[in-house]
C-alpha atoms as one frame of an Amber mdcrd trajectory, in Angstrom:
protein
  17.565   4.562  11.429  16.661   6.856  14.322  19.726   7.190  16.550  18.637
   9.773  19.096  15.775  12.065  20.026  16.229  15.166  22.199  13.138  16.962
  23.496  13.013  20.301  25.291   9.844  21.826  26.790   7.403  19.866  24.635
   3.903  19.345  26.120   4.690  17.528  29.427   8.374  16.891  28.693  10.879
  19.249  30.294  14.204  17.779  29.174  14.662  14.369  27.611  17.446  12.652
  25.659  16.800   9.188  24.229  19.177   6.870  22.378  17.604   4.268  20.092
  18.957   0.989  18.743  18.318  -1.171  15.721  15.774  -3.961  15.940  12.427
  -3.862  17.710  11.908  -1.353  20.533   8.786  -0.551  22.548   7.482   2.338
  24.620   5.256   1.279  27.507   3.648   2.990  30.486   0.413   3.824  32.217
  -2.405   5.350  30.189  -1.913   9.109  30.103   1.786   8.930  30.982   2.722
  10.496  27.664   3.796   7.619  25.404   2.247   9.167  22.314   3.741  12.551
  23.237   7.153  11.179  22.272   5.899  10.177  18.841   4.250  13.582  18.560
   7.649  15.170  19.149   9.188  12.965  16.465   6.383  13.861  14.072   6.971
  17.570  14.744  10.693  17.178  14.079   9.858  15.640  10.706   7.560  18.384
   9.444   4.341  17.932  11.413   2.056  20.871  12.101   3.369  23.280  14.759
   1.011  24.892  17.259   1.544  27.078  20.302  -0.106  24.604  22.713   2.739
  22.147  22.100   4.980  24.200  24.381   5.317  23.101  28.018   3.547  25.421
  30.440   5.896  28.154  31.619   8.364  27.737  28.731   8.894  30.140  25.832
   9.566  27.579  23.134   9.775  23.862  22.442  12.693  22.302  20.578  13.045
  18.817  19.115  16.263  17.380  17.663  16.459  13.988  15.960  19.549  12.274
  14.563  19.340   9.535  11.942  21.854   7.255  10.306  21.751   7.880   6.592
  23.673   5.447   4.333  24.886   6.950   1.072  22.488   4.973  -1.123  19.366
   5.418   1.036  16.395   7.459  -0.270  17.043  10.052   2.434  20.703  10.455
   1.410  19.751  10.850  -2.248  17.146  13.463  -1.276  19.729  15.370   0.781
  22.154  15.325  -2.149  19.499  16.642  -4.519  18.665  19.471  -2.081  22.350
  20.258  -1.342  21.752  19.587   2.365  24.327  16.863   3.029  25.889  17.029
   6.508  28.304  14.695   8.295  28.976  11.452   6.385  26.323   8.840   7.052
  24.293  11.071   9.379  21.325  13.424   9.202  20.383  15.910  11.927  16.961
  17.582  11.937  15.852  20.269  14.357  12.481  21.939  14.869  11.571  24.696
  17.314   8.197  26.284  18.063   7.851  29.589  19.899   4.939  30.553  22.134
   3.707  32.999  19.489   3.344  30.126  17.023   6.474  30.852  14.977   8.253
  27.715  13.836  11.827  27.141  12.655  13.253  24.091  10.925  16.796  22.966
  10.136  18.360  20.068   8.296  22.047  19.541   9.016  22.292  23.090  10.361
  20.670  24.728   7.324  17.333  26.530   7.650  14.626  24.866   5.544  10.874
  25.054   4.999   8.362  22.821   6.739   7.600  21.230   3.360  11.265  20.250
   2.919  11.358  18.792   6.423   8.227  16.775   5.716   9.604  15.484   2.410
  12.767  14.283   4.159  10.692  12.724   6.943   8.819  10.599   4.415  12.184
   9.166   3.329  13.393   8.504   6.879  10.416   7.049   8.729   6.981   5.491
   8.237   4.401   6.017  11.007   1.314   3.831  11.483  -1.066   5.705  13.779
  -3.570   4.425  16.294  -7.174   3.965  15.120  -5.920   3.713  11.531  -7.956
   0.509  11.060 -11.219   2.480  11.216 -10.294   4.209   7.958 -10.436   0.776
   6.303 -14.209   1.173   6.186 -13.864   3.992   3.640 -13.747   2.882  -0.031
 -11.362   5.728  -0.888  -8.898   4.501   1.759  -9.151   0.944   0.437  -8.088
   2.184  -2.992  -5.230   4.180  -1.421  -3.984   1.065   0.399  -4.039  -0.997
  -2.796  -2.216   1.712  -4.753   0.322   2.138  -1.947   1.026  -1.588  -1.837
   1.486  -1.723  -5.613   3.726   1.359  -5.778   1.301   3.280  -7.983   1.825
   6.692  -6.359   3.501   8.268  -9.405   1.003   6.689 -11.807  -2.056   7.897
  -9.886  -0.535  11.364  -9.459   0.007  11.584 -13.231  -3.506  10.258 -13.785
  -4.965  13.016 -11.591  -3.062  15.666 -13.575  -4.307  14.226 -16.872  -7.860
  14.201 -15.515  -7.610  17.898 -14.624  -6.226  18.663 -18.089  -9.082  16.757
 -19.697 -11.750  18.532 -17.648 -10.085  21.900 -18.363 -10.180  21.180 -22.113
 -13.847  20.226 -21.903 -14.587  23.377 -19.905 -12.837  25.549 -22.511 -14.903
  23.933 -25.261 -18.152  24.420 -23.342 -17.302  28.039 -22.555 -16.504  28.806
 -26.186 -19.781  27.271 -27.310 -21.725  29.100 -24.600 -20.207  32.521 -25.210
 -20.897  32.434 -28.932 -21.705  36.026 -30.004 -19.905  37.556 -27.032 -16.685
  35.811 -28.027 -17.131  36.996 -31.615 -17.460  40.593 -30.411 -14.348  40.233
 -28.285 -12.490  38.813 -31.245 -13.620  41.726 -33.465 -12.526  44.284 -30.865
  -9.018  42.872 -30.535  -8.804  42.477 -34.318  -9.645  46.189 -34.811  -7.063
  47.300 -32.258  -4.377  45.043 -33.699  -5.104  46.109 -37.299  -5.118  49.818
 -36.421  -1.803  49.631 -34.585  -0.258  47.417 -37.256  -1.194  50.088 -39.856
   0.415  52.749 -37.670   3.599  50.703 -37.360   4.966  52.758 -34.474   8.345
  51.508 -33.294   9.427  51.622 -29.657  11.764  54.649 -29.978  10.169  56.338
 -32.988   8.108  58.943 -31.103  11.132  60.357 -29.292  13.145  60.404 -32.520
  10.542  62.228 -34.633  10.045  64.811 -31.893  13.748  65.666 -32.147  13.603
  65.702 -35.955  10.507  67.919 -35.937  12.213  70.430 -33.692  15.237  70.535
 -36.020  13.192  71.035 -39.194  10.878  73.621 -37.618  13.852  75.765 -36.558
  16.101  75.179 -39.583  16.336  78.905 -40.515  17.213  79.911 -36.973  19.814
  77.165 -36.766  21.407  78.259 -40.071  21.698  81.977 -39.298  22.688  81.318
 -35.729  25.533  78.918 -36.456  26.873  81.157 -39.263  26.860  84.172 -36.951
  28.739  82.344 -34.225  31.300  81.008 -36.718  31.869  84.581 -37.990  32.343
  85.872 -34.463  34.962  83.228 -33.872  37.000  83.531 -37.089  35.225  85.691
 -39.667  36.995  89.109 -39.718  39.635  91.324 -38.068  37.425  91.719 -34.993
  36.861  87.984 -34.593  37.843  86.270 -31.402  40.643  84.271 -33.001  42.165
  87.375 -34.651  42.238  89.252 -31.386  43.525  86.211 -29.538  46.337  85.841
 -32.096  47.461  89.421 -31.388  47.462  88.738 -27.679  49.602  85.674 -28.237
  52.184  87.672 -30.210  52.497  90.220 -27.413  52.859  87.417 -24.855  55.484
  85.715 -27.026  57.818  88.715 -26.653  57.316  88.583 -22.902  58.194  84.888
 -22.797  61.635  85.804 -24.116  62.063  87.973 -21.019  60.530  85.489 -18.520
  60.274  81.833 -19.604  57.780  81.208 -16.799  55.112  82.719 -19.083  55.609
  79.876 -21.590  53.013  77.758 -19.792  50.437  80.529 -20.177  51.367  80.860
 -23.841  50.707  77.140 -24.280  47.254  77.564 -22.787  46.464  80.311 -25.321
  47.729  78.064 -28.139  45.426  75.288 -26.949  42.459  77.660 -26.701  43.073
  78.943 -30.224  43.197  75.387 -31.577  39.892  74.528 -29.854  38.224  77.698
 -31.160  39.469  77.031 -34.704  37.950  73.500 -34.537  34.701  74.929 -33.148
  34.484  77.417 -36.024  35.085  74.689 -38.616  32.455  72.449 -36.933  29.874
  75.253 -37.033  30.559  75.872 -40.718  30.166  72.164 -41.523  26.874  72.055
 -39.557  25.554  75.111 -41.416  26.397  73.500 -44.756  24.308  70.418 -43.851
  21.211  72.352 -42.799  18.402  71.831 -45.295  15.410  74.108 -45.064  12.813
  71.588 -46.331   9.151  72.564 -45.794   7.984  69.317 -47.419   9.927  67.125
 -44.964   8.578  69.210 -42.082   5.044  68.713 -43.374   5.518  64.942 -43.581
   6.855  64.814 -40.015   3.894  66.821 -38.753   1.447  64.527 -40.554   3.132
  61.479 -38.943   2.964  63.084 -35.496  -0.696  63.931 -35.991  -1.488  60.331
 -37.002   0.309  58.951 -33.947  -1.420  61.390 -31.583  -4.837  60.675 -33.080
  -4.299  56.924 -32.742  -3.321  57.312 -29.091  -6.476  59.348 -28.423  -8.581
  56.789 -30.261  -7.347  54.005 -28.009  -7.280  56.227 -24.915  -3.629  55.682
 -24.033  -0.479  57.789 -23.980   1.591  57.799 -27.168   4.414  56.038 -25.313
   2.043  53.145 -24.456   1.058  52.361 -28.061   3.791  49.733 -28.740   2.855
  47.841 -25.547  -0.842  48.064 -26.456  -0.062  46.543 -29.849   1.759  43.586
 -28.259  -1.089  43.041 -25.790  -3.720  43.220 -28.521  -1.861  40.631 -30.596
  -1.646  38.274 -27.608  -5.311  38.687 -26.686  -6.290  38.280 -30.327  -4.416
  34.980 -30.520  -6.102  33.795 -27.315  -9.531  34.848 -28.540  -8.952  33.145
 -31.898  -7.929  29.942 -30.091 -11.035  30.135 -27.905 -13.227  30.738 -30.921
 -11.841  27.721 -32.785 -14.434  25.167 -31.684 -12.992  22.456 -33.890  -9.531
  22.821 -32.360 -10.995  22.926 -28.848 -13.025  19.816 -29.514  -9.956  18.023
 -30.839  -7.958  19.050 -27.765 -10.675  17.699 -25.469 -10.819  14.408 -27.371
  -7.039  13.977 -27.239  -6.954  14.774 -23.507  -9.697  12.210 -22.913  -7.806
   9.567 -24.883  -4.643  10.263 -22.896  -6.521   9.901 -19.606  -8.183   6.697
 -20.802  -4.836   5.136 -21.741  -3.354   5.973 -18.345  -6.499   4.818 -16.529
  -6.420   1.495 -18.390  -2.810   0.893 -17.299  -3.637   1.705 -13.666  -6.737
  -0.518 -13.793  -4.694  -3.422 -15.118  -2.076  -2.948 -12.393  -4.750  -2.842
  -9.691  -6.521  -5.939 -10.972  -3.262  -7.860 -11.256  -1.850  -6.743  -7.891
  -5.023  -7.145  -5.831  -4.809 -10.957  -5.803  -1.311 -11.404  -4.279  -1.920
  -8.594  -1.767  -5.154 -10.216  -0.596  -3.390 -13.584  -0.366  -0.586 -12.119
   1.764  -3.065 -10.485   4.154  -5.116 -13.693   4.297  -2.005 -15.628   5.348
  -1.377 -13.229   8.242  -5.051 -13.394   9.273  -4.622 -17.124   9.961  -2.101
 -16.277  12.660  -4.341 -13.627  14.224  -7.121 -15.950  15.456  -9.023 -15.745
  12.169  -8.507 -19.348  11.028 -10.162 -20.001   7.688 -10.818 -16.316   7.198
  -9.849 -14.586   4.002  -9.649 -11.185   2.389 -10.564 -10.531  -1.202  -9.888
  -7.240  -2.969 -12.482  -6.643  -5.668 -11.528  -4.266  -8.475 -14.450  -3.360
 -10.729 -15.247  -0.671 -13.259 -16.520   2.419 -11.449 -17.194   6.061 -12.219
 -14.397   7.940 -13.968 -12.464  10.380 -11.823  -9.017  11.721 -10.912  -7.992
   8.325  -9.492  -9.101   6.375 -12.544 -12.112   4.346 -13.533 -12.107   1.713
 -10.794 -14.113   0.847  -7.731 -12.036  -0.969  -5.092 -13.734  -2.906  -2.302
 -12.180  -4.982   0.494 -14.406  -7.979   1.191 -13.754 -10.323   4.089 -14.887
 -13.637   5.482 -13.645 -13.449   9.098 -13.781 -17.216   9.685 -14.114 -20.498
   7.834 -17.505 -21.154   6.333 -18.530 -17.513   6.179 -19.273 -15.722   2.928
 -17.506 -12.635   1.690 -19.044  -9.315   2.652 -17.859  -5.742   2.936 -15.805
  -4.804   6.001 -18.602  -2.599   7.312 -21.125  -5.459   7.084 -18.943  -8.238
   8.457 -16.092  -7.267  10.740 -16.504  -6.621  14.456 -14.277  -4.066  16.178
 -11.732  -6.706  17.189 -11.787  -8.350  13.776 -11.335  -4.992  12.085  -8.297
  -4.340  14.299  -6.758  -7.675  13.326  -7.423  -7.157   9.627  -5.869  -3.717
   9.938  -2.821  -5.212  11.661  -2.504  -7.850   8.966  -2.556  -5.148   6.302
  -0.057  -2.981   8.172   2.428  -5.794   8.701   2.220  -6.805   5.031   2.573
  -3.205   3.825   5.358  -2.417   6.291   7.381  -5.398   5.098   7.445  -3.868
   1.606   8.226  -0.303   2.688  11.609   1.236   1.874  11.814   3.209   5.120
  14.563   2.123   7.517  12.375   3.013  10.523   8.785   1.913  11.142   6.731
   3.370  13.995   3.499   1.827  15.311   1.435   3.954  17.702  -0.908   1.693
  19.714  -2.012  -0.234  16.649  -2.679  -3.216  18.959  -5.792  -1.675  20.520
  -8.666  -4.146  20.743  -6.611  -7.359  20.707  -5.038  -9.575  23.347  -4.126
 -13.131  24.293  -2.529 -15.314  21.639  -3.171 -12.726  18.942  -1.081 -10.243
  20.900   1.765 -12.775  21.072   1.601 -13.319  17.324   1.658  -9.557  16.769
   4.753  -9.285  18.942   6.439 -11.973  16.858   5.464 -10.186  13.635   6.876
  -6.869  14.818  10.041  -8.562  16.069  10.446 -10.216  12.654  10.085  -6.824
  10.972  12.754  -5.505  13.337  15.306  -8.004  12.087  15.551  -6.164   8.798
  15.046  -2.585   9.988  14.273  -0.481  13.037  10.770  -0.884  14.484   9.454
   1.291  17.327   6.055   0.549  18.863   3.935   2.252  21.513   2.030  -0.594
  23.161  -0.079  -1.503  26.185   0.240  -5.256  25.611   2.799  -7.236  27.660
   2.981  -9.883  24.919   4.182  -7.266  22.421   6.577  -5.662  24.906   8.110
  -9.030  25.798   9.002  -9.639  22.135  11.010  -6.403  21.887  14.786  -6.149
  21.757  14.712  -3.140  24.085  12.133  -1.215  26.061  11.462   2.297  27.359
   9.107   2.952  30.272   7.185   6.223  30.168   5.910   7.681  33.439   4.345
  10.864  34.719   5.637  12.609  37.855   5.036  15.899  39.635   7.714  18.575
  39.765   6.845  21.730  41.735   3.195  20.897  41.277   3.512  20.467  37.495
   3.065  17.140  35.660   6.247  16.005  33.909   6.707  13.065  31.531   9.854
  11.009  32.139  11.320   8.128  30.113  13.729   5.425  31.243  15.406   2.704
  29.221  14.845  -0.569  31.048  17.433  -3.245  31.599  17.128  -6.733  33.093
  15.074  -6.666  36.320  13.547  -3.265  35.595  12.134  -4.613  32.355  10.692
  -7.657  34.118   9.040  -5.344  36.648   7.466  -3.220  33.892   6.037  -6.216
  32.028   4.807  -7.631  35.343   3.036  -4.316  35.943   1.449  -4.586  32.498
   0.291  -8.112  33.379  -0.954  -7.556  36.911  -1.844  -3.884  37.215  -1.076
  -2.187  40.518  -0.378  -5.389  42.476   3.151  -6.726  41.913   3.599 -10.371
  42.944   6.304 -12.955  42.571   4.004 -14.851  40.247   3.530 -11.940  37.873
   7.301 -11.262  37.885   7.977 -14.917  37.124   5.386 -14.844  34.358   6.963
 -11.674  32.908  10.443 -13.199  32.940   9.131 -16.325  31.223   7.422 -14.228
  28.520  10.676 -12.416  27.770  12.599 -15.686  27.660  10.127 -17.394  25.337
   9.915 -14.398  23.008  13.695 -14.397  22.659  13.693 -18.015  21.469  11.034
 -17.584  18.767
């Protein structure tokens, strides 16, 4: 339920804070006062499109904040839990700001979110029925949407649309493979040649670097042998070797240590150096023993390097890129082989078509079965809206296959007793279309899971007793949830549990929209204004008070 709405610098609103209640509430006021602006602000707060011209003239940004009650088991609370956006227990706070440059920011419970997230939450919190919505009833596509919405087929039709796309994609792949023919065969042969050539080469990821090192070692084996032997000899080979001379130096220092023990640390350093040099000499000797001057091994390495280099030139890539080229060629080869397999492609298309058909059959059955009770419910409401004896019939027939199934849905109506069924476009006048639209909306709204329903001037084109019935219907809806309605009809306003009056004033030469919650006499005055226009009389006030009293007893 919507608890509060705070608006700052939005269109004609400077600063506004509204507190809402449960039950049925209405927004009334002169035409052009800004009633629908308030619903526009609410729509923006719940993920509507943000534009720079929404900002009040002279302001830098507009900001809308809405607070909702959010019971733990409600769809909105479950959505918040799934998104890790839970705030204070039982509450949900959404905020939206729009800067003059067009930049928009959104928050849910103090956490920055995307517009898409805000919109998804809004669909859980509130359901808005816009003005002029009844004109869309003339469109066959909208009639199918209404039927599917009433029957809760949203997930089924979404899955059906995905299956349709998969089916058409499979058919397209089959047609492309058949059309390409020789071209596809050439592509397949090209990738096959590349893959076979690189598979023969068998180059591993690190092999090129390794054989370059091995080639260098084999090519310089003689130099490595003589060089390491010479260094080992210089270290420990004869009386002039480094270790021999260092040993003599140590002996001389040893006699000096006996005179001054402070030299013992230096002697230890010489001992350490001698040990390191002895290990170095032994390591060089071991290395020299392992060196194998092998012209045959060198020749084999050079042949391998030549093969690798030639392959890289043949495929016009660097040697280092050959392993990646092999992986790519294998992948493209598999794709080309799959595309060239007409039998497999045909089987895939057939299976996709069967899957779509099965889903479409289930949706068709649900539509055919659900159309009758929905039409009956709308027909019952039509009797109360000055359409006695009228009836609605929802015809579900086999139509062209498409993303939404294989059905053609048509709303046919007989506005009054004794009239035959015809399409809405052929039969209904503007007023009748409005009443049929209202009947549909009240039936659909009664089944909605949203805690808050908003109606924006859906009563256009009706009046008199029909308006009174509409007020009763909306009030009945408000007994089970929150209903907010923008209306110009006094009969609807009189049926409300509470009422806001919207007015336009001038402030420093600038038009400003103001809103006041009406109590007692002020509410009587507003409904009297709606009844009598500019002239306020005792009679119109008495009539207004009587309307409020009677509506409260229904």
